[in-house]
N, C-alpha and C positions, 0 to 999 in steps of 0.2 A: 504494499500500499504506499510505502515512502516513496517509490519511483512514480506511482501514480500521481501522488500529491505534487511531487516535483513538477512533473510534466504539466499538470493542470494548473499550477501557479505560473509556469513559464509562458504558456498560452494565454492566461489571463493578462499577465504583465505586457506581453507583445501586443495583444488586441487593444487594451486599455489605454497603452502609452505611457503609463507611469506607475510606479509603486503605490502611490497613494490612492489613484483611482481603483487599481486592481484590488487594494486591501479592503475596500468597500463591498466588492463582490465576494471576496474571499472570507471575510469576516476575521482577518488577523491583521496584526500592524504591518507597516511596510518594511520594518526590520526583520520580521520574520519571513517575508516573501524574499528579501534580499538574502537570507541564510540559506533558503531553498534553492535559489538561483545559483549562488556559489557552491553549494553542495552538487547540483546537477552538472555544472560545469567542471568541477573537479572530477566527479566521476567518470566523465565522458573524455576529460583531457582536452577540451576545446573552450575557446571563447565564444558565447553564443550572442552576448550583447553588450555594446559599448554604453556606459553610464556617464553622463556629464551634467553639469548644471542646466544645460540647454534641453536635456531630454534623454531619451534611449533611443539607441539605433542598433538593429539586428546586424549581426555579421552575415556573411554568405551562408556559413555553416548554420546560424541562428534561422534564417529565412527557410532553409531546407528542412530543418527539424520542426519548425512551425507547422508547415504544411503536413508532415507526416503525423505529427502529435495530434493534431486536431482530428484526422482520420482515426488514429488509434483510440483516442478518448471517446469518439462517436461509437466504435466498435465495441469498446469496453462497456459502454452503457446500454447498448443493444444487447450484449451477452447478460448483463445483470437483469435487464428487464425480461428477458427470455426465461431467465431462472425463476423470477419472482411471478412470472405467469404461469410457472409450473409449480403449483402450491405443494405437490407431494414431494418436491425436491428441497423444500424449506422446512428445516425441523431443528429442534433443539430448544434449551432453555435460555431465555433473554432476562438478563438482570437490568434494570433500568431505574436511574436515580433521576429526580425531577424538583424543582422548586414546589414547596407545599400547596399553595393556592393555585398555582398555574397548573401544577401536575393533577390535582384534584378535579379542575374544570376542563382542562385542555388537552391531558395525555391519557389518564387511566379511564376516563369515560369512552375512549374509543377501543379499548382492549378487546371487549367482545366482537366488534365488528372485524378487527385484525384477526382474531382467532377463526372467526367464521371463514375468512379468506384463506387462512394458514393454520388450519386444524393441528398440525403437528409441532407448533410452537407454543410452548407455556411462557408465561409473563409474570414478572415479579417486580413490583414497584417499591421504591423507598422514597417517600415524599418528605423532603426536608429541605429547609432554607441554609443548611450548613453545606460547605463545598466538600464533597467526599472525594477522596483518593481512589479514582477508579481502579488502579492496580491493585493496591494493598488491600482493598476491600472487595475486590472481584466483581466489579460491575461491568457489563459489557458496553454500556452507553450512557451518556449523561444528557439531559434537556437542560441548557442553561440559557439565562438571559444576560446579554452584554457581551463585552469583547473578551476573547480569550487569548491571554498573553503567553500563557506556558508553551514553549515549543515543543513540549514532549507530547503535546494533544493536538489532534486533528479537528477542526471545526468545519461544520457545514451549515449554512444558513438555511432555516426552515421557513422563517417569515420575518418581514420586517416589524419592528415594534417602536412605536413613537411614545414618547413621555410627554406629559404637558403638566403645567401648574394650573390648577383650578379650584373653585369654590362654588358655593351657591348663589343665586341671584340675591337671596336675602342678606347674605353676608356681605356683598359687595355694596349693597343698598345702605347698609349701616356703615360701612369702613371705607367706602370708596374702592374704585380698581387700581391697582398698581399699574402705573404707566412706565416706570423705569425700573431697573434692577434695585436701585437704591430705594425705592419706595417699599421694598420689602421690610425694612426696618419698622414701618408703621403697622406692620400686620403680625397676627398670630400665626406662625408658620408651624403646621404640625409635622414632626419629624419622624421618619422611618429609620430604624436603626437596630441592626442586628446585635450591636455590642450593648445595648441599653444605656449608653454614655452620652458624652457630650455630643451635639450635632457637629459633623463635619463640614456643613455648608452644602448648598446647592450649586450645581454646575450648569452653566449657560454658554452660549455661544455670543460673544460681542465682538464686533469689528473683526471678525475672521479669526478670533482667538477663543480658547476656553477660558473661562473665568469661574472663580468660586465665591459665592456670595455667602458671607455669614449670616445666618437668620436666627430668630428666637421665637420660642413658643412655649405654651404651657402644658403641651401633651406630646409624648414621644412613645413609640412602640415598635415592636419588631413583627407585627402582623399587619399585613397590607389590607385585609378585610375589615380590621378594627379602624384603622386610620381612615379608609374610605368611608367607613359609617360616621366617625366624626365629622368628616369633611360635609356629609350630606345633611348632618344636623345643624349645619351653620357655625360650628365651633371655630373653624379656621380655614386656612388654604393649605395645600399639600400638592406635591407632584405625583402622579401615579401613571403607569402604562395604560394606554387606550384599551389593552385587551381586558383590563379590570373594570373600565368604567364606560365603555362605549355605549352602552344602554342609555346611562345618566346623561352622556353628553348628546345623543340623540334626543333625548325627552326634554332636554333643558333643565333637567334637575341639577346638573352641574355645568358651568360655563368656563371655558379656559381664558387665561390672561398671559400677558408677556409672551404671546406666540412668535412675535418677531426676533426674539432672542433665541429661538430654534435650539431647544434642548437636544443634545446629541443623542441618536437612536441607539437604542440597545436591542440589536436583532436577537431574535429567538434562534438558538442553535443546538444542533446535535454534535456532540463530542465525544471522541473515543482516543484511547491511547495510541500513540503514533507508532508504536513498534509491533502493534498487533494488526494482523490481516483482517480485513472486514468481512465477517461470514455472511451469507446470503441472507440468514434471519434478521441480522442487524441492518443491512442494506435495504431490505424490504420494509422494515419498520420505519425507517428513515424516509423512505419514498412514500410509504402510507401517509405519514404525517404531513409531508409536503402537499400531497394531494388534497387532503382535507382542509389545510390551512389556506390553500389558494381558491378553494371553492368560492364562487361569488356569493358575498353576504355572509360567509362564515362568521367573522368577527363580530358582526351586528347581532347575530341570532343567539350567539351563545354566552353573551356577558350579561 
């Protein structure tokens, strides 16, 4: 799988024209993509790409590899699709870790349909907001939300995930709508913290760079559903992922603010250890979730 990932990353970088653009598609940092390309060039013993401040340029060898790599990746995908379409060939036990609330609503409920398609696969879920060690704890796959920085893991994007700052219309009628990031100092900002301690601040994009704003509030917790409940009761404002509150946004029970500061997206990703080959059972489950999450209206009807 390491060779597949290296080729896939090479193709993405070549097609996107930059490591930054390719990192958005791959769900990893530009630095990780750079290391993958270095590893591919070292293994092949050739230079595939010239990198400079002006951009990327493929070498003649890189051009030849790009065309062949595209075809190989298509053939590989076709092979996996053929296996997944032969349910009798997909078998085994699949151990899956997922965030508690997300897993409860958007992963585990689909288990029965997956087993209907693949009756020879058994599923076991650990729904926890703790980041588990997939290797030492024996998991085949983890569903995670946010960037995966660890180069020992492979991450595949399952669905985009937007985060927004929001509150109730009644709250904003009483306290006003924040127009700038500095206005947050005048609001009761409800914090989500897994540590249960001091708030680390909220991250925004301002003038093309990430900035962290210190905020204050009288309530904090490590449970997203409780935090959303406080927001819906008009206690204060908070930032949540749209997969949690899309129904409330659609109904107007919650409204967003500071949208122009574009909170960075935290994609929903499937993650597995880099050193492991990806079995058919795992690939089929990943493709199964991609299919579900990309269905028209899915995120509106399940939140």
